[in-house]
C-alpha positions as CSV (number, residue, x, y, z in Angstrom):
1,M,39.1,26.0,-234.3
2,N,36.4,26.4,-231.1
3,T,38.0,29.0,-228.5
4,I,36.8,28.9,-225.1
5,H,35.9,32.3,-223.9
6,Q,35.9,33.3,-220.4
7,Y,33.4,36.0,-218.8
8,Y,33.6,37.0,-215.2
9,V,30.7,38.6,-212.8
10,Y,32.9,40.2,-209.8
11,I,32.1,41.9,-206.8
12,L,34.5,44.6,-205.3
13,A,34.6,46.2,-202.2
14,S,36.2,49.2,-200.4
15,K,36.7,47.2,-197.1
16,I,34.8,44.7,-195.3
17,R,31.2,45.5,-195.3
18,G,31.9,48.4,-197.3
19,T,31.0,49.9,-200.4
20,L,30.2,47.6,-203.2
21,Y,30.6,47.6,-207.0
22,I,29.4,44.7,-209.2
23,G,31.0,44.1,-213.0
24,M,31.1,42.0,-215.7
25,T,34.4,41.4,-217.8
26,N,36.1,39.1,-220.1
27,D,39.7,39.7,-218.6
28,L,39.2,40.0,-214.9
29,Q,43.0,40.2,-214.2
30,R,42.9,43.4,-216.6
31,R,39.9,44.8,-215.1
32,V,40.7,44.3,-211.3
33,Y,43.9,46.4,-212.2
34,E,42.3,49.0,-213.8
35,H,40.3,49.6,-210.6
36,K,43.2,49.1,-208.5
37,M,45.3,51.5,-210.5
38,G,42.3,54.0,-211.0
39,I,42.7,54.0,-214.5
40,K,38.9,55.0,-215.1
41,K,38.0,58.0,-212.5
42,G,34.3,56.9,-212.0
43,F,32.5,55.2,-209.1
44,T,35.4,52.7,-207.8
45,F,37.9,55.4,-208.1
46,K,35.7,58.0,-206.2
47,Y,34.6,55.9,-203.3
48,G,38.0,53.6,-203.1
49,V,36.3,50.2,-204.4
50,N,39.3,48.0,-205.3
51,R,39.3,45.0,-203.1
52,L,38.4,41.7,-205.4
53,V,36.1,39.9,-203.1
54,Y,33.7,37.7,-205.0
55,F,33.8,36.6,-208.8
56,E,32.1,33.9,-210.6
57,T,33.1,32.4,-214.2
58,F,30.9,32.0,-217.3
59,Q,31.4,30.6,-220.8
60,N,28.6,32.5,-222.2
61,V,28.5,36.2,-222.4
62,E,24.6,36.5,-222.3
63,E,24.5,34.2,-219.0
64,A,27.2,36.4,-217.6
65,I,25.4,39.8,-218.4
66,L,22.1,38.3,-216.9
67,R,23.9,37.2,-213.7
68,E,25.3,40.8,-213.4
69,K,22.3,42.5,-214.0
70,R,20.8,40.4,-211.5
71,L,22.9,40.6,-208.6
72,K,23.0,44.6,-209.3
73,K,19.1,44.2,-208.4
74,W,19.6,42.2,-205.2
75,N,19.3,43.9,-201.9
76,R,22.3,44.6,-200.1
77,S,22.3,42.1,-197.5
78,W,21.8,39.2,-200.1
79,K,25.3,40.7,-201.5
80,I,26.9,40.4,-198.4
81,E,25.4,37.0,-197.6
82,L,26.8,35.7,-201.2
83,I,30.5,37.2,-200.5
84,E,30.6,35.6,-197.2
85,K,29.4,32.3,-198.2
86,E,32.7,32.2,-200.0
87,N,34.9,34.7,-198.6
88,I,33.9,35.0,-194.6
89,R,37.1,37.1,-194.2
90,W,36.5,39.4,-197.4
91,L,40.1,38.9,-198.4
92,D,41.4,40.6,-201.6
93,L,41.2,37.6,-204.2
94,A,43.6,39.4,-206.3
95,S,45.9,40.2,-203.7
96,D,49.1,38.5,-205.3
97,W,48.3,39.0,-208.8
98,Y,50.3,41.7,-209.5
99,D,53.4,41.2,-207.0
100,N,55.7,40.9,-210.1
101,L,54.6,44.2,-211.5
102,L,56.7,47.5,-211.2
103,I,54.0,49.9,-210.2
104,D,55.1,53.6,-210.1
């Protein structure tokens, strides 16, 4: 049985053209939720970086890791250009993912 795996490279922002964070995960919905809820008290919690503004999907984990590392080395203007090519208004792409959850 062949299981298809999904991996995601994503960019979070604190606000339009604000602080950026690049990450990689195999469960984008869970990981974004963790960022939004401040479950891990790291960089994204400290700087309020929890708006999903960009993501890419991969089936190969090595490709996803390589893409994440490359994006992290890009200068800021390239990252902003990448985001705005797909999401000109910097909308939170996960804004309606958690509507049915009861969050305390």
